[in-house]
N, C-alpha and C positions, 0 to 999 in steps of 0.2 A: 747272841751270847746266851748260854743256858743259865736260867735263874736257879737252877737246882745246884750249881756248883758254888762253893764258897771262896773266900780269898786265899785259903790255903791251896785250893785246887789251881788257882789262877797264879799263885806266886811263882811256880816254876817257869812261867813265861816271861818273868822279869829279868831272868838270868841270861846273859850273853853265853850261849853254850860254845861259841867259837873260841872264846878266851877265859882261861881261869886264873885268878890270882891266888897264889898260896905263899905261906911263909917258909922261910929257910928252916930245913929240918934240924932242930936243935934238941929234940926230945926223944932220943932213940930208946931210952929205957922205960919210957911211959907207955900206957895202953893207948890204943887208937883214939878213944873218945877223950882222954886226957890231953893227948897231943893236939887234937883239933881245938880243944877249948884254949889251951896255952897259946896255940898259933895265932888264934884271933887277938890276943893280947898284944902280939908282936906285929900285927898286920901292917902297921904304918911304916915299919922300918925294915921288915924282912920279906918284901914282896918278891915273887918270881912270877913270870908270865908263862903259862902253858897253853900252847896253841893246839886245840883239840883236832880230832880227825874230821869233823865237819867242815872245816876250812877247805878240805880237799873233796870230800864227798859231794857237797852241793854243787860246786862249779862243775865237777865232772858229770852230774846228772843233767844239769841244764844244757851243757855243751853237746850231749849225746841223745837226749830225750826226742822221741819222734814228735813231729810238729802237732800243734793244736789245730783245730779241735779234736781231741781224742778222749776216749774213756779210759781213765787211769784209776787203778787201785793202789792206794798207799797203805801198806801194812806196817804198823808201828809208829803211827803219826803222833801219838800223845808226847807232849813235852817239845813239840816242833811246830814251826809255822809252814812247813813244806806244802801241806795240801792247800793252804790259803793262798800262798804264793802261786801255786800252779793254777788254781781257780782264777786268779787275777790275769793270768796269761792266756785264758781261754779254755783251759782243760775242763772237762767233766770229771770230778774227782769223787771217789768213794774212799773213805778212811775206815780202817779196820784196827781195833785195838782192844786189849783186855781191859783197859781203863777207860773212863769217860774222857771225852774231848770238848773243851768249853767254847771253841770258836766256831763261827758259821760263816757261810757264803751262799749266795743263790745257786752256785755251780757245785756245791758240796753236799754230799750225804755221808752219814757216819753210821757204822755198825759197831756196837760194843759186844765183843764175843771172844771166847777163847779159840784161837785158831786150831787148836788140836780137835775141837768138836765141831767147829763151823764147817758147813757144808758149802763149798765154793759153787757159784754159778758157773757152769761149764762155758768157757770161751767168750765170757761176757766183755772182757776188757782188752783194749788194743795195747796197753802197757801195764805192767804191774812193777811197783816200786817197793823196796825194802831197804831202808838205810839204817845201818847198824842196829838190826833188830833180830834176825834169825839166830844169831849166836846165843841170845838169851833164852830162846824158846825151850821149855822143859826143865829149866834149871831152878825155877822158883824164886828168882831174885825180885820179882815184882809181884809176889804172893800168887802167882799163876800155878797151875798144876805142873808137876814134875814128871818127866819121862826122859830116858837117855837118848832117845831118838827124836827129840823134840824139833831139832833144826831140819832133819830130813823130811819130817811129816809137814812141817810148814812150807818148805820149798816145794814139795809135791803138790800142795793144795794151791799155792801161788801159780804154779804152771797150769794147773787145771782151770784156774779162773781167767787165764790168758787165751785169747783167740789163737788159732793156727796162723803162723806168720807173724804174730806180735812179739813183743820183746819183754823180758824180765830183767830188771836193773836191781842189783844187789851190792851191798858193801858189808864186809865183815873184818874184824881185826885179824891182822896177818902177822905171822911170826912162828917160832918154834911151836909145833902143835901141842896144845895142852887145853885142859879145862880149869878155869880159875874160879874166883868167888862166885860170879854169877854170869860168866860169859866164856865162850869157847874161842881159841886162837887157831887159826888155819894157815897151812901152807898150801903149795900148789896141788899136791896129791890129795889132801883133805878137801880142798874146794872142788876138784873134779869128781870126787866121790859124792859130793853134795848137790852139784849143779850140772844138769846135762846141757849138751849142745852149746857150750860157750863160744861166743863170737869175739869177745874182748876181755882180756884179763890184764889188769895193770896194778902194779904195787907202788906204794909210797911209804917211806919210813922216816923216823927221827933217829939220829945216832944216840941221843940220849933225851931225857924227859923234856928239857927246856930248849932243844935244838929246833931248827926250822924243818919243815917237811921237804922232801925231795923224791922224785921218782927213782925207783930201785929195781935192779934186775931180779927176776924171780928167785934165782938161786941164793941171793943174799938174805932171803926171808927165812930159810929153813932153820938158821941158828940164831935168829933174833930173839932175845929175852928182854923183856921190859924191865925197866929199873924198879918199878913198884906196881905190882898188880892190884893192890888194895887201897888205892888213893882215888881221888877224883880225876876223871879223864886220864886212865892209865895207858891207853892205847899208844904205842910207838910204831905201829905198822898197820896199814889198811890195804885191803884188796877191793878193787872196784871191778864188778863183774856185769857183763851184758850177755845174755843168753837169748836164743830164739826159740819160740814154740814151734815145733814141726809135727 
């Protein structure tokens, strides 16, 4: 564990990102900050459970990832335990993120860099992973540089880092195409413009914010509009993508 990081840096890892508890929305006329403050006062009596997209993403990844030992690049690893989990399973993992990562493992290396300026090592990795990350690139939501084509640049670099014959595993928010607070939402057409040589494309959705996840036909995603794009864990649709580097 890095000694350079303080308790604030580590606090995000104490949160279970699969499940979010929130209060019943009773403050429609208040601002976002005021609503969050008042919601905390009601938390013991007005809780709802929101099951996040990571409940779908991680099992799909583990189910489909090429066997260990393999060299894996995990782009967007901050706030997650995925690289450490993969290391424990025997993978040689390199993490890449704009922000610092506080955890360590003998099988783990970390690169703190902006993917928009990072120069990928050509064909170095057997598999490249990016779970719920490329949709944020270039929108500045994490104080990173802004550019309209950030997601496309990121995917191109991830493919460059993957060896020929290797695989790129991605997940992105799915639904009616749009750019929201600090993330993009993708339908089939937008995904195919983003990712080349797709081998597997699966969609999972929730009918409303508090509903369970279920697999969904691609055509049902085009008109999916989320209940609230500006709350914690807003995603109600997710696309899981496996593409091969040729």
